[in-house]
C-alpha positions in Angstrom: 0.0 0.1 0.0 2.1 3.0 -1.2 -0.5 5.5 -0.3 -2.4 6.2 3.1 -5.9 5.3 2.9 -8.6 7.2 5.0 -8.6 4.6 7.7 -4.9 4.8 8.1 -4.8 8.5 8.1 -7.8 8.8 10.8 -5.5 6.0 12.8 -2.4 8.2 12.4 -3.6 11.5 13.2 -4.6 10.2 16.7 -0.8 9.0 17.4 0.8 12.3 15.8 2.8 13.8 18.7 1.2 11.5 21.2 3.0 12.1 24.3 2.6 10.4 28.0 0.0 12.9 29.2 -2.0 12.5 26.1 -1.9 8.6 26.3 -2.9 8.6 30.2 -5.6 11.3 29.7 -7.1 8.9 26.8 -7.1 6.2 29.5 -7.8 8.2 32.7 -8.7 4.9 34.7 -5.4 3.6 35.1 -7.0 0.3 36.9 -7.2 -2.5 34.5 -10.7 -3.1 33.7 -12.7 -6.1 35.3 -11.7 -9.5 34.5 -15.0 -10.2 32.7 -13.4 -9.8 29.1 -10.3 -11.9 30.0 -12.6 -14.7 31.5 -14.6 -14.4 28.0 -11.0 -14.9 26.4 -10.1 -17.5 28.3 -13.2 -19.5 28.1 -13.4 -19.5 24.8 -9.8 -21.0 24.0 -10.5 -23.4 26.7 -13.5 -24.6 25.1 -11.9 -25.0 21.5 -11.7 -28.4 20.5 -8.7 -30.3 19.9 -9.2 -31.7 16.0 -7.5 -34.6 14.4 -5.7 -34.4 11.2 -8.6 -35.6 8.9 -10.9 -33.0 10.5 -8.2 -30.3 10.0 -7.8 -31.4 6.3 -11.6 -31.0 5.5 -11.6 -27.6 7.3 -12.7 -24.7 5.1 -9.6 -22.6 6.3 -7.0 -25.6 5.5 -4.8 -23.6 3.5 -5.1 -20.3 5.5 -4.1 -22.0 8.6 -1.1 -23.6 6.8 -0.4 -20.0 5.3 -0.5 -18.6 9.1 1.9 -21.3 10.1 4.2 -20.7 7.3 4.3 -17.0 8.5 5.3 -18.2 12.0 7.5 -20.6 10.9 9.6 -18.1 8.5 9.7 -15.8 11.6 11.4 -18.0 14.0 13.6 -19.1 11.4 14.7 -15.7 10.3 15.0 -14.3 13.6 16.8 -17.5 15.2 19.4 -17.0 12.1 20.2 -13.4 13.0 21.1 -14.3 16.7 23.1 -17.2 15.4 24.8 -15.3 13.0 26.6 -13.6 15.8 27.1 -16.4 18.0 26.2 -19.7 16.5 27.0 -21.9 19.2 24.9 -19.6 21.5 22.3 -21.8 23.7 18.9 -20.0 22.8 16.5 -19.3 25.5 13.0 -18.3 24.2 9.3 -17.1 25.7 6.2 -18.0 23.6 3.7 -15.5 25.0 0.2 -16.3 24.4 1.3 -19.7 23.2 -2.2 -21.3 23.1 -2.2 -25.0 22.7 1.5 -25.1 22.0 0.9 -25.0 18.1 4.6 -24.0 17.5 6.5 -26.5 19.6 7.6 -28.4 16.3 8.8 -24.9 14.9 10.9 -24.3 18.0 12.0 -28.1 17.9 13.6 -27.1 14.5 15.5 -24.2 15.7 17.2 -26.2 18.8 16.8 -23.9 21.6 18.1 -24.8 24.8 15.0 -23.6 27.3 11.3 -22.3 26.4 8.6 -20.6 28.6 5.2 -21.1 27.3 2.5 -18.6 28.8 -1.2 -18.3 28.1 -4.2 -17.0 29.8 -6.5 -20.5 28.8 -5.5 -22.9 31.3 -6.9 -25.9 29.5 -4.7 -24.4 26.4 -1.4 -24.4 28.7 -2.2 -28.3 29.5 -2.6 -29.2 26.4 0.6 -27.2 25.2 2.2 -29.4 27.8 1.0 -32.8 26.9 1.9 -31.8 23.4 5.8 -31.3 24.4 5.9 -34.5 26.4 4.5 -36.3 23.1 7.1 -34.5 20.9 9.9 -35.6 23.6 9.1 -39.1 23.4 9.2 -38.8 19.6 12.5 -36.8 19.3 14.3 -38.3 22.0 15.9 -35.4 22.9 14.1 -31.9 23.3 14.8 -28.7 25.0 13.5 -28.1 28.5 10.6 -26.3 29.0 8.1 -24.3 31.5 4.4 -24.0 31.3 2.5 -21.1 32.7 -1.2 -20.2 32.8 -1.6 -16.7 33.6 -3.2 -13.5 32.3 -0.1 -12.0 30.6 -1.9 -8.5 30.5 -2.3 -8.5 34.2 0.1 -10.7 35.9 4.1 -10.2 36.3 5.3 -13.2 34.3 8.8 -12.8 36.0 7.7 -13.8 39.3 6.3 -17.2 37.9 9.6 -18.3 36.2 11.9 -21.0 38.0 14.5 -18.8 37.4 13.5 -15.0 37.5 17.0 -13.9 36.4 16.6 -15.6 33.1 17.4 -13.6 30.1 15.7 -14.5 26.3 17.0 -14.3 23.0 13.8 -14.5 21.5 10.1 -13.5 22.6 7.3 -14.6 20.4 3.7 -13.3 20.4 1.4 -15.0 17.8 -2.2 -13.7 17.2 -2.5 -12.8 21.0 -1.0 -9.3 21.3 -4.0 -7.3 20.6 -5.9 -8.6 23.6 -3.7 -6.4 25.6 -5.0 -3.3 23.9 -8.0 -3.4 26.0 -6.6 -0.9 28.1 -3.1 1.2 28.8 -2.0 -0.7 32.0 -2.8 -4.0 30.0 -0.7 -3.2 27.1 2.2 -1.7 29.4 2.0 -5.0 31.6 2.3 -7.1 28.5 5.0 -4.9 27.2 7.0 -5.3 30.5 6.4 -9.1 30.4 7.9 -9.1 26.8 10.7 -6.8 27.1 12.1 -6.9 30.8 13.9 -10.2 30.3 14.6 -10.1 26.8 18.4 -9.5 26.1 19.9 -6.6 24.2 20.3 -7.7 20.6 17.3 -10.2 21.2 14.0 -9.9 19.2 10.5 -9.9 19.8 8.3 -10.7 16.9 4.7 -11.5 16.5 1.6 -11.2 14.4 -1.6 -9.4 14.8 -4.8 -8.2 12.9 -4.0 -5.0 11.0 -6.2 -2.1 12.3 -5.9 0.1 9.4 -7.2 -3.0 7.1 -10.1 -3.8 9.4 -11.1 0.0 9.5 -10.7 0.7 5.9 -13.2 -2.7 5.2 -15.5 -1.4 7.9 -15.8 2.1 6.4 -17.2 0.4 3.2 -20.2 -0.9 4.7 -23.4 0.7 6.4 -23.1 -0.9 9.5 -19.4 -1.3 10.1 -19.5 -5.2 9.6 -18.1 -7.2 7.0 -17.0 -10.9 6.0 -17.7 -14.0 4.1 -18.6 -17.6 4.6 -15.6 -18.1 6.9 -15.2 -14.8 8.7 -17.3 -11.8 10.2 -15.8 -8.6 11.8 -18.3 -6.0 13.1 -16.9 -3.0 14.9 -18.6 -2.6 18.5 -17.8 1.4 18.4 -18.9 4.2 16.1 -16.2 5.3 14.0 -17.9 8.7 13.5 -17.0 9.2 17.5 -13.4 8.5 16.7 -10.9 5.6 17.2 -10.4 4.9 21.0 -6.7 4.2 21.6 -7.3 1.4 23.6 -10.7 -0.8 24.4 -11.6 -0.3 20.4 -13.5 -3.6 20.5 -14.7 -5.7 17.4 -16.8 -8.9 17.1 -14.3 -11.3 15.4 -15.6 -15.0 14.0 -13.3 -17.0 12.1 -14.7 -20.7 11.2 -13.7 -23.1 14.1 -11.0 -21.0 15.6 -12.1 -17.6 16.9 -15.4 -16.6 17.9 -15.0 -13.6 20.8 -14.2 -9.9 21.0 -11.0 -8.6 20.1 -9.3 -5.0 20.2 -7.7 -2.9 17.3 -4.0 -2.1 17.7 -3.2 1.4 16.8 0.4 0.5 15.3 1.8 3.8 15.7 0.8 4.0 19.3 1.9 0.4 19.7 5.4 1.4 18.2 5.5 4.5 20.5 4.8 2.5 23.5 7.4 -0.3 22.7 10.2 2.1 22.5 9.7 3.1 25.9 10.8 -0.6 26.9 13.8 -0.5 24.7 12.0 -1.9 21.7 12.6 -0.6 18.4 10.9 -1.6 15.1 13.1 -3.6 12.3 10.1 -5.0 10.3 6.6 -4.7 9.6 4.4 -6.1 7.0 0.9 -7.2 6.2 0.8 -11.2 5.2 0.6 -10.4 1.4 4.0 -8.1 1.4 5.2 -10.7 3.7 4.7 -13.4 1.3 6.3 -11.5 -1.5 9.2 -10.7 0.8 9.9 -14.4 1.9 8.5 -16.9 -0.6 11.7 -17.1 -2.6 13.6 -18.3 0.5 11.1 -20.3 1.9 9.1 -21.9 -0.9 10.1 -25.4 -0.2 8.7 -25.3 3.2 5.5 -23.4 1.6 4.9 -26.1 -0.8 5.7 -28.7 1.8 2.7 -27.6 4.1 0.3 -27.2 1.4 -0.2 -23.3 2.0 -1.7 -23.1 -1.6 -4.1 -25.5 -3.3 -3.8 -26.5 -6.7 -6.0 -25.2 -9.4 -7.6 -26.5 -11.6 -8.4 -29.2 -9.0 -6.7 -32.4 -9.8 -9.0 -35.3 -11.2 -11.1 -37.0 -8.7 -10.9 -33.8 -6.1 -12.8 -30.7 -5.5 -11.8 -27.3 -4.8 -12.2 -26.1 -1.0 -14.5 -23.3 -2.1 -17.2 -22.4 -4.8 -15.8 -22.1 -8.1 -16.6 -18.5 -8.3 -13.9 -17.8 -5.3 -11.2 -18.5 -8.2 -11.9 -16.3 -10.6 -8.3 -14.7 -10.2 -7.0 -18.3 -10.8 -9.0 -18.8 -13.7 -8.3 -15.8 -15.4 -4.5 -16.5 -14.9 -4.9 -20.1 -16.2 -7.1 -19.3 -19.2 -4.2 -16.9 -20.2 -1.5 -19.6 -20.3 -0.5 -20.8 -23.6 0.5 -24.4 -22.5 -1.7 -26.2 -19.9 -1.0 -29.5 -18.4 -1.6 -31.4 -15.1 1.9 -30.6 -14.0 1.5 -27.0 -14.7 -1.2 -26.3 -12.6 -1.1 -23.4 -10.6 -1.2 -22.8 -6.7 -3.7 -20.5 -5.3 -6.2 -19.7 -2.4 -10.0 -19.1 -2.7 -10.8 -15.2 -2.3 -12.5 -16.2 1.0 -9.2 -17.5 2.6 -7.3 -14.7 0.9 -9.5 -12.1 2.6 -9.0 -13.3 6.1 -5.2 -13.9 5.6 -4.6 -10.1 4.3 -6.2 -8.8 7.5 -3.1 -9.8 9.3 0.4 -8.3 9.6 3.8 -9.5 11.1 6.1 -7.5 12.9 9.6 -7.7 14.6 11.5 -5.2 17.0 15.0 -5.6 18.4 15.6 -4.9 22.2 18.1 -2.1 22.4 20.9 -1.6 24.9 20.1 0.9 28.0 23.0 3.3 28.0 22.1 5.7 30.7 19.0 6.5 33.2 17.2 9.8 32.9 16.7 12.1 35.7 13.0 10.8 36.3 14.3 7.5 36.3 13.4 6.3 32.7 16.0 4.3 30.5 17.7 5.9 27.5 18.5 3.5 24.7 21.0 3.5 21.6 19.4 3.1 18.2 21.1 0.3 16.4 21.8 0.6 12.6 19.4 -2.1 12.0 16.6 0.0 13.1 17.7 2.7 11.0 17.3 0.2 8.2 14.0 -1.0 9.2 11.5 -2.3 6.8 8.0 -1.3 6.9 5.2 -2.2 4.5 1.6 -2.4 4.7 
């Protein structure tokens, strides 16, 4: 997106020259909100059924989930490689915050950390994560050591719950979970504290979140600020005419078989400003469509192996995941090819799944070194060369 749309301009206006007083004034109640919403989120994820491979293969979001897993795999591989470029033999310690059921365990196993801590608000999910870990350890014979913590990472101090509170991490990952902390300023600050306080200088914090600009842009094109298709639906629960709350900008989100609870918009410019107070400087930002273009060439073998795209036209004896009308883009490209054969079929995704994929964005921050303390007791950080060369794409 080379030019700013109305939605992005609207959101950016609110963060131009935002200082601490303005942020605090927007959230005059400094106490975290009641546990009601946290309980809703925890209950939702606790009650999500663990589905077998056969059922997942038949899911209407099969390729979307694989695509999301590819994005996470690439983030993990790219930034562990950056750490090891400086010290190949360095034992890695990682924090997987908002870990869910442990869907990234095998991804971590591939980069061979020494120790990992998994934390999430949903107790049942954490138990399933630990069970998956034990199963993986039995299969592999040797695996990294791990801790599992069930707690609200937006309200509780994680460090107090570590076996070794002096631990320092090389990597912190937060996949599809950070937006829940933007219910309030105190929750966002607690989450950022949990992320940054044990992250080593030179370490990386990366993750994935819904793209607020994209959500607002699509909502503004409708009369009731609601949009979606057969596999997802989003509806804003505030009136954009009254402005966009910096925190607590709630929307309902339903994604077939995965999400069915309210979430919160993350104003990315505000997120970046807050993160900088914790020594976190942005080094990468991209919507999933741009992320695909940036990384497909170097990670296409994994992309193809885990079937992020489906084959078009459908092979003999098989059917497409969606309706034929959802593949008009693929049909147009296929019809333009002069030479057509089964081995030249193309890879694609239904427009319904792609509409969901492009709601999301990936980001990465680098932890800077604290060089001194200001007179009011706040740390001052040195900006790195990598930060000055950060990549940002909508």
